[in-house]
C-alpha positions as a Python dict, from the first residue, in 0.01 Angstrom:
ca = {
    (1, 'M'): (0, 0, 0),
    (2, 'S'): (358, 47, 167),
    (3, 'D'): (550, 321, 347),
    (4, 'V'): (833, 203, 190),
    (5, 'A'): (1033, 548, 65),
    (6, 'K'): (1132, 584, -303),
    (7, 'K'): (1333, 828, -413),
    (8, 'V'): (1308, 920, -775),
    (9, 'T'): (1424, 1184, -984),
    (10, 'A'): (1124, 1399, -1158),
    (11, 'N'): (1134, 1726, -1359),
    (12, 'I'): (866, 1933, -1202),
    (13, 'P'): (871, 2275, -1327),
    (14, 'A'): (1017, 2567, -1076),
    (15, 'G'): (755, 2792, -1061),
    (16, 'L'): (525, 2514, -995),
    (17, 'L'): (702, 2304, -697),
    (18, 'E'): (751, 2727, -597),
    (19, 'R'): (398, 2772, -499),
    (20, 'A'): (275, 2425, -425),
    (21, 'Q'): (583, 2489, -146),
    (22, 'Q'): (439, 2809, -34),
    (23, 'L'): (65, 2674, -12),
    (24, 'T'): (194, 2408, 228),
    (25, 'G'): (462, 2573, 424),
    (26, 'Q'): (656, 2238, 387),
    (27, 'G'): (980, 2095, 181),
    (28, 'I'): (972, 1980, -142),
    (29, 'T'): (910, 1627, -55),
    (30, 'E'): (655, 1697, 166),
    (31, 'T'): (504, 1927, -79),
    (32, 'L'): (453, 1608, -297),
    (33, 'I'): (366, 1399, -72),
    (34, 'A'): (53, 1600, -1),
    (35, 'A'): (-2, 1631, -373),
    (36, 'L'): (-28, 1233, -423),
    (37, 'Q'): (-258, 1220, -113),
    (38, 'E'): (-536, 1480, -260),
    (39, 'L'): (-482, 1358, -606),
    (40, 'E'): (-565, 1011, -413),
    (41, 'R'): (-801, 1163, -239),
    (42, 'S'): (-1018, 1342, -554),
    (43, 'H'): (-1021, 1006, -760),
    (44, 'K'): (-1158, 816, -443),
    (45, 'R'): (-1407, 1089, -446),
    (46, 'S'): (-1512, 1139, -780),
    (47, 'A'): (-1580, 728, -769),
    (48, 'L'): (-1738, 769, -455),
    (49, 'R'): (-1950, 1025, -680),
    (50, 'A'): (-1987, 809, -948),
    (51, 'L'): (-2202, 528, -704),
    (52, 'R'): (-2450, 794, -633),
    (53, 'G'): (-2759, 662, -714),
    (54, 'R'): (-2657, 409, -800),
    (55, 'I'): (-2669, 174, -403),
    (56, 'R'): (-2978, 234, -177),
    (57, 'I'): (-2918, 234, 194),
    (58, 'D'): (-3222, 196, 408),
    (59, 'L'): (-3146, 410, 736),
    (60, 'D'): (-3296, 498, 1091),
    (61, 'L'): (-3179, 841, 1139),
    (62, 'E'): (-3420, 840, 1476),
    (63, 'R'): (-3244, 429, 1557),
    (64, 'T'): (-2909, 547, 1412),
    (65, 'R'): (-2943, 881, 1705),
    (66, 'R'): (-2908, 670, 2003),
}
């Protein structure tokens, strides 16, 4: 993953952007970054849920708590 900024032009519905900015309390760039990060997290959560029941983890809870 790169932290290099990329300037883009996009047509985003004004109302949607305004509501998102109200939710984040931030500017346009910060709001779009937050939205893209949440999209990425959501995809990762879905991928993990798809693995449910397929991976067997054998943990001794008492031992891990020490």
